N, C-alpha and C positions, 0 to 999 in steps of 0.2 A: 424568597425562601421562608419557611416556616420551622422554626425550631420548637420542639415539644419536650417538656420535662415533667415526668410524673413524680409524685410523692405520695406519702401516706400509707405505704404498705408496711407490713410487720407481721408479728407473730400474734395470733389471737386464738382463744379457745372456741371449740365448736359451739354455735348459738350466739357467738358475739357480733360485734360490728366493727367496720372500718369504713372510712371515707377516704377515697383517693382523689387526688387533684391532679390536673394536668395543665400547666401553665405554658402558654404559647407566646413566642417572641419572634422577632424579625419582621412580622407584619400582623395587622389585625386579622382574626379569624372570622370576622364577619363575612358572610357569603361562603363559608367553609362548613360543609357537613363533617361531623366528627363521630368517632366511636371509640369503644373500649374492646379490646381483644385480650385473649389470655392464652398462655402456652404452658402446659404441664410437662415434666420430663417425659421424653419419649412419644410426645403427642404432637399433633399438628396445631398451629395457632388457629383459635376459633373466635367467632364473634361472641360477644357478651352483651353489648347494648350499642345502640347508635341513635343519633338524632339529627335533624335537619339544622340548617344554619340558624334559624330563629330560635329553635329549641322546642316547638310545640308539637312536632311530629317525632314520636319515639318508637323504638322497636327493641325487643329483648329476645334473647335465647330462651327457649322453653325451660331450660335448667335453672334459670334465675328470676323468672317471672314471679312477681309478688314478694321478692326478697331484695332485689336490687333497684336502684333508681338512678338514671342517667339525667344530668342536667348541665347547664352551661350558663355562664355569666359573660356575656360578650363585651361588657364594659370593662371586665377584669382579664379578657382574654383567657378565661379559664374553663375547663371542663371538669365535671365531677362525677364520681360513681359512689353513691352511698350503698354500703353492702351490709345487710342486716341477716340475721339468722344463718350465719355462715357455716358451711358444711366441709367436712374433710376434703371432699372432692372439689372444693372451690381453690385448693391450693394450687398456685401456678404464679408465673410472672405476668403481670398485667401491663398492657401497652396501651396508650392512646395513639390515635391516628386522626389525620386531617386531610380533606381534599376539597378543592374548589367545587362548590355545588353547581349542578347543571341548571337547577330551578329552585324556587322557594321551598318546595316540599321534599326534595330529594334526600333519601337516606341511601347509604352504601353499606352493603353487607359483606363484601369479600375483601380479603387481605389485598388482592390485586387491584382493587378500586382505589386505594389509598396511597398517596405519594409521599406523605410526611408522617414519621413515625417517632415516638420517643423511644428512650432506652429501656424502659420498662421498671417496674417496682415489684419486688417480691411479696406474695402474700401467702402466708403458711397458717393453716388452720390445724389445731392440735386437739386431740380428744381429752 
């Protein structure tokens, strides 16, 4: 079992930055692909960014490309999401997720691909 705990959310003005962290426990997340998702009120959970288990293969939603950066430190069992130039529409609960990777380069994009989820951290962007 993998337990995931997110942190780093909060209230920020538009144009500001936040850095989210997701610490895994229970077992090492080596060999696990990981991702960040978000869910705004009344909307479905959507992919924000994802990466393979080494961290050199990444993918981003079009809405965050050039503004967000996903990274991981496997030695610390931690996933990060650096969010810059935040917009009002980035307001959501952000979740990290993990799943055992089928191969070295695999990235997972769908909520159903991931078995392990954190509880989420709220990000609110104000004008």
